[in-house]
C-alpha positions in Angstrom: -1.5 -9.5 7.3 -5.0 -8.1 6.8 -6.5 -8.3 3.4 -9.4 -5.9 2.7 -11.7 -6.9 -0.1 -14.5 -4.9 -1.8 -18.0 -5.4 -0.5 -19.3 -4.6 -4.0 -17.0 -7.1 -5.8 -16.0 -9.6 -3.1 -13.2 -11.1 -5.2 -11.5 -7.7 -5.6 -8.6 -7.1 -3.2 -8.4 -3.4 -2.5 -6.1 -2.9 0.5 -3.6 -4.7 2.6 -2.3 -3.8 6.1 1.0 -5.6 6.9 2.2 -5.4 10.5 5.8 -5.4 11.6 5.1 -8.5 13.6 4.0 -10.3 10.4 7.5 -10.2 8.9 9.2 -13.6 9.0 11.7 -14.7 6.4 10.7 -13.5 2.9 7.0 -12.9 2.1 5.6 -11.5 -1.1 2.9 -9.2 0.3 1.4 -7.8 -2.9 0.0 -10.3 -5.5 2.0 -10.6 -8.7 -0.9 -9.2 -10.7 -0.7 -5.8 -9.0 1.4 -2.8 -10.3 2.9 -2.1 -7.0 5.0 -4.9 -5.6 6.0 -5.4 -2.0 8.0 -8.1 -0.2 9.0 -8.2 3.4 12.3 -9.7 4.5 13.5 -10.5 8.0 17.2 -11.5 7.8 20.1 -12.6 9.9 23.4 -10.8 10.1 25.7 -11.8 7.2 22.9 -12.5 4.7 24.0 -11.3 1.2 22.7 -11.2 -2.3 24.3 -11.6 -5.7 25.0 -8.2 -7.3 22.3 -7.5 -9.9 20.5 -4.7 -11.8 17.0 -4.5 -13.1 16.2 -4.4 -16.8 13.7 -2.6 -18.9 10.9 -4.8 -20.3 7.8 -4.4 -22.4 4.4 -4.1 -20.6 1.1 -5.3 -22.0 -0.9 -2.9 -19.9 -3.0 -0.4 -21.8 -4.4 1.1 -18.6 -2.7 1.7 -15.3 -3.8 2.9 -11.9 -1.7 4.7 -9.3 -1.3 2.3 -6.4 0.1 3.6 -3.1 1.9 2.2 0.0 2.8 3.9 3.3 5.5 2.5 5.5 5.6 4.0 9.0 9.1 4.8 10.1 8.2 6.6 13.3 4.9 7.5 15.0 1.4 6.3 14.0 -1.2 6.9 11.4 -4.9 6.0 11.1 -5.7 4.7 7.7 -9.3 5.0 6.3 -10.0 2.6 3.4 -12.8 3.1 0.9 -14.5 0.6 -1.4 -14.8 1.0 -5.2 -18.1 2.8 -4.7 -16.5 5.3 -2.3 -18.1 3.9 0.9 -15.8 3.6 3.9 -15.1 -0.1 4.5 -12.4 -0.1 7.2 -9.9 1.8 9.3 -6.7 0.7 11.0 -4.0 2.3 13.1 -0.6 1.5 11.7 2.6 2.1 13.7 6.3 2.0 13.3 7.3 -0.8 10.9 3.7 -1.4 9.7 2.6 -0.6 6.2 -0.6 -0.1 4.2 -1.1 -0.8 0.5 -3.9 0.5 -1.6 -4.5 -1.3 -5.0 -7.9 0.2 -5.8 -10.6 2.0 -3.9 -9.9 5.1 -1.9 -8.0 6.0 1.2 -7.1 8.9 3.5 -4.9 9.2 6.6 -4.9 11.0 9.9 -1.5 11.5 11.6 -1.8 10.5 15.3 1.5 11.7 16.7 3.8 14.7 16.2 6.9 14.0 14.2 5.4 11.0 12.4 7.7 9.9 9.6 6.3 7.9 6.6 7.8 6.5 3.4 5.2 6.8 0.6 5.6 4.6 -2.5 3.5 5.0 -5.6 3.5 3.4 -9.0 4.5 5.8 -11.7 5.1 7.6 -13.9 3.4 10.6 -12.2 1.7 12.9 -14.8 0.0 15.3 -12.4 -2.8 15.3 -9.9 -5.6 15.6 -12.6 -4.4 12.4 -14.2 -3.8 10.6 -10.9 -6.8 11.0 -8.6 -10.4 12.2 -8.0 -11.6 13.3 -4.6 -14.4 11.4 -2.8 -16.7 12.4 0.1 -14.9 12.3 3.5 -16.6 9.8 5.8 -14.2 9.9 8.7 -15.8 10.4 12.2 
């Protein structure tokens, strides 16, 4: 797992890259404090879980940010990650079974293969692009 921190605020975790090869047992990938949550599970045949449902609960958050994760199902994607001041701080190629998570900062993607398939997860609710994002200068090479 690769943790990418802000260069402006070094204690601020902005992005995570989790590789298929990192998955062993159950691992909580996203810190509990983040809106988007992700755990990875590598399990043996026959593993089962008690039936359950999730319940509505109150939240103490007055402000929220859309956080996003991409899981590569097929193909490969180059992820460009930006700091909180919009400077490019990293880039990684993620492949089948890998995922990227953006908590804060910016990002963009370049699809590297035809027929690439991605699952995109975001925190919601979604109230339209104008309430969700602002565009930053493209610094890809």
